[in-house]
N, C-alpha and C positions, 0 to 999 in steps of 0.2 A: 504494499500500500504506499509506504513511504518513498518507495523506489521511483516512483512517477510524478511526484509533485513538482511543479516548476517554480514555487516560491522560495527563492535563494535564502532569505533570511530564515524562514521555517525550516528549510532543509539543513542549512549550516547550524542552527540552533540545536536541531535534532541530533546532528552528528556529534556535536560537543557534549551534549546530555549523555548519548549512548557511549562515547568514549569514556566519560567520567564516571558514569556507573560501573562499566565493565572493568575498570581500573580499581574503583573503590571496593567493590564487591569482595574480591580475593584478600585485598590488603586488610579490610575490616574484619572479616571472619578469622583470617589467620591471626592477626594481632590479638583479637579479643578471645577466640575459642581455641585456636591451633588448627582445626580443619575447617574447610567450606562445607556446606551442606552435603555436596556430592561426596567428599571425602568421608563426611560423618556417616553417609549410608553405606560406604564401602568399608567402614571400620578402620580407617588409617588417620593419622593426624601428623602435623608438622611440628617438630621440636628443634630447640637449638642443639648444637653438637654435644653439649653436656647434659642433655636431656631437660633443661629448663624450658619454660614457655617462651615462645617466639616474641620478641620485642616489636613495637611498631617500626622501628629502624630496619629490623631484619625483614619484616613483611613487606616494606617499601623496595628494599633491596632485591627481594625475591621476585619482585614484578618489574624491575628496572628495564628489562628487555621489552616488556609490553608498554611501558610508558614511553620508552624512546620510539618504538615503531608506531605508537599511536599518535605521538607528536608529527611524526613523518607523514602519516596517514591523513591527519587533519590538514597539514599544509597543502599536500597534493589535492585533497577534496576541496579546500578553500579555493585554491587556484583554478581548478577545473569548473566549480560551481559558479563562481563569479565570472567565468568565461562563457557561460550558457549551458553547461552540460546539466543533465538531471542526475538524480541520485544513482541510478543504475549505470551511469558513465562517469561517476564523480572521480573515481580513481583512474580514468583515462581510457584509451583504447585497447584493443587486443595485445599489441606488443607491450605496453606498460604493464598490463596485468600478468602477462607471461613472465616478465622480469620480476615482478613483486612475488608472484607465486613461486618462481624459482628460488628467489632469495629466502622466502619463507620456508619452503621445503628444505633448503640447505641448513637453516637454523634448527629446524624440528629434527632433522638427521643428526646434526651435531650434538643436540640434547640426548637422543637415543644412544648414540655412540658412547657419549660421556657416561650415561647412566649405566651402560651395560658392561663397561670396562673398569668399573671400581667396586670395592667389596661392599660398601654400604648402598650401592644403587643410587648415588647422588648425581642429579643432573647439574648443568652449567648454573642454573639459577640457584641451586642449593648450595654450590661452592661460593657464588657471589655473596649469598646472605649468611653463610655459616649455618645451614639448617639440614635436616634430614627428614625424610618421611618414614614413619614407623607404624606398625600395627597398634591400634587401640584396643587395649586388652578388656576395656569396660564394654564396648559394642552397645552403648546405650542410644544410639541414634540409628540403628539399623532399620527401624520402622520407617525412615524417611525414603528409603530406597523406592518402593512402589509408588508413593505420591509424587516423587520426582520424575519417574519414568512415565507416569500418567499425564503430568503436566506437560513434558517434552511431545508425547504423542498427540495430545489435544492442540498444542501449539502448531505442530506439523499439519494437522488436519485443517485447523482455521487458516493458516497461512496459504495453503493450496487452494482453498476456496475463495479467497479475496481476489478480485479482479484488479488489474493494473489501471487505476483511474487517476486523474490529475484531482487532487484534493482540493486545490484552489480555485479550480476552474468553475465557470458560471454553470455548467450542466449538472444537473443532479442525477446521477447514475446509480444503479444498485451496486453495492460493494460485493455482491455474491454473483459468481460466475453462473450462468444458467446453461 
């Protein structure tokens, strides 16, 4: 739905809010509780190397690669949006997306290689922050797993049912595909 709006201020504002929430979510949960809801549901948590709770500084450092890539993404989106592209083209054309996707794939590949080649299975962001993911022996949040899966499935169904319409346009069209 947001992919087809032509109102640049609305689109850019939504991009900023989306990035801010996607960065604040893991930082808040990791600093406050140790795991995110998904990690809670899977029975794992993040701790410092000395098994102490994660500090706010460590939580921010753990997400620093996401912060840096988000700043770059916002700059590219702003440039493209203010030059007339809609959201589904805000990151640019096919070749730019290919490059961005290739860089993203390479970074994820480095994370996996790093994680699989050390004894404690720490990824690059764990080395940066001085953290490690461990099993949570309490398993008190396992009940979250099925509600999270249900929310994901419902979101996917709703997303596929919405049509690509211009939210700011003068015509009032149905948001559901017929």
